[in-house]
C-alpha positions as CSV (number, residue, x, y, z in Angstrom):
1,M,-60.5,-11.2,142.3
2,A,-57.9,-12.6,139.9
3,A,-58.7,-12.9,136.2
4,F,-59.5,-16.3,134.8
5,N,-56.8,-18.0,132.7
6,P,-58.6,-20.7,130.7
7,G,-56.9,-24.1,130.7
8,L,-54.1,-22.8,133.0
9,Q,-53.3,-24.4,136.3
10,R,-51.6,-22.0,138.8
11,A,-50.9,-22.3,142.5
12,D,-52.7,-19.0,143.2
13,L,-55.7,-20.0,141.0
14,P,-56.5,-23.6,141.7
15,Y,-58.9,-24.2,138.9
16,V,-59.1,-25.5,135.3
17,D,-61.4,-23.7,132.9
18,V,-63.1,-26.0,130.4
19,R,-62.9,-23.2,127.7
20,G,-59.1,-23.5,127.7
21,F,-59.5,-27.1,126.4
22,G,-61.9,-26.1,123.6
23,A,-65.3,-26.5,125.3
24,V,-67.8,-24.1,123.6
25,G,-71.0,-24.5,125.5
26,D,-73.2,-23.5,122.6
27,G,-75.4,-26.6,122.6
28,V,-74.3,-27.5,119.1
29,T,-70.6,-28.2,119.3
30,N,-69.8,-31.6,120.9
31,D,-67.8,-30.7,124.0
32,L,-67.2,-34.2,125.3
33,V,-63.5,-34.4,124.5
34,A,-62.8,-30.9,125.8
35,L,-64.7,-31.5,129.0
36,Q,-63.0,-34.8,129.7
37,A,-59.6,-33.3,129.0
38,A,-60.2,-30.4,131.3
39,N,-61.4,-32.8,134.0
40,D,-58.4,-35.0,133.6
41,S,-56.1,-32.0,133.8
42,A,-57.8,-30.8,137.0
43,K,-57.4,-34.2,138.5
44,A,-53.7,-34.4,137.6
45,A,-53.2,-31.0,139.1
46,G,-54.1,-32.2,142.5
47,N,-57.9,-32.2,142.3
48,A,-58.2,-28.5,141.1
49,T,-61.7,-27.2,140.7
50,L,-63.2,-27.6,137.3
51,L,-64.6,-24.3,136.2
52,I,-67.6,-24.7,133.9
53,P,-69.0,-21.3,132.7
54,D,-72.7,-20.8,131.8
55,G,-73.7,-22.6,128.6
56,N,-75.2,-25.7,127.2
57,Y,-72.5,-28.3,126.9
58,F,-73.4,-31.0,124.4
59,I,-71.8,-34.4,124.9
60,G,-73.7,-36.5,122.4
61,A,-74.1,-40.1,123.2
62,G,-70.8,-40.3,125.0
63,S,-70.0,-40.8,128.6
64,L,-68.4,-38.1,130.8
65,T,-66.8,-38.9,134.1
66,I,-66.2,-35.9,136.5
67,N,-63.8,-36.9,139.3
68,T,-62.9,-33.5,140.8
69,S,-65.0,-30.6,142.3
70,C,-66.9,-28.4,139.8
71,Q,-67.9,-24.8,139.9
72,A,-70.5,-23.5,137.4
73,T,-70.3,-19.7,136.8
C-alpha cells in the first residue's frame, strides 16, 4: 500500500487527505474551512475520495457540504 500524501492529488493515489488542508480533528480546533477546502479540491480533481482520518472534527455553527465520496480511516 502506498503512503498517504496529505493534501496531494496524484493519479496513482486518487484521494485528498483533509490533514493536508489544515484539519486537526482534535475536537477543539475549528476544522470547517480546512474540511471544505479539502472537499472542494477533491471535487475539482475529478471526484477524488476525501480521506478523513480518525478524530473529532469540530465545525462550529457553520455548514459543511460534502459532494464527493468519503473514506474514514
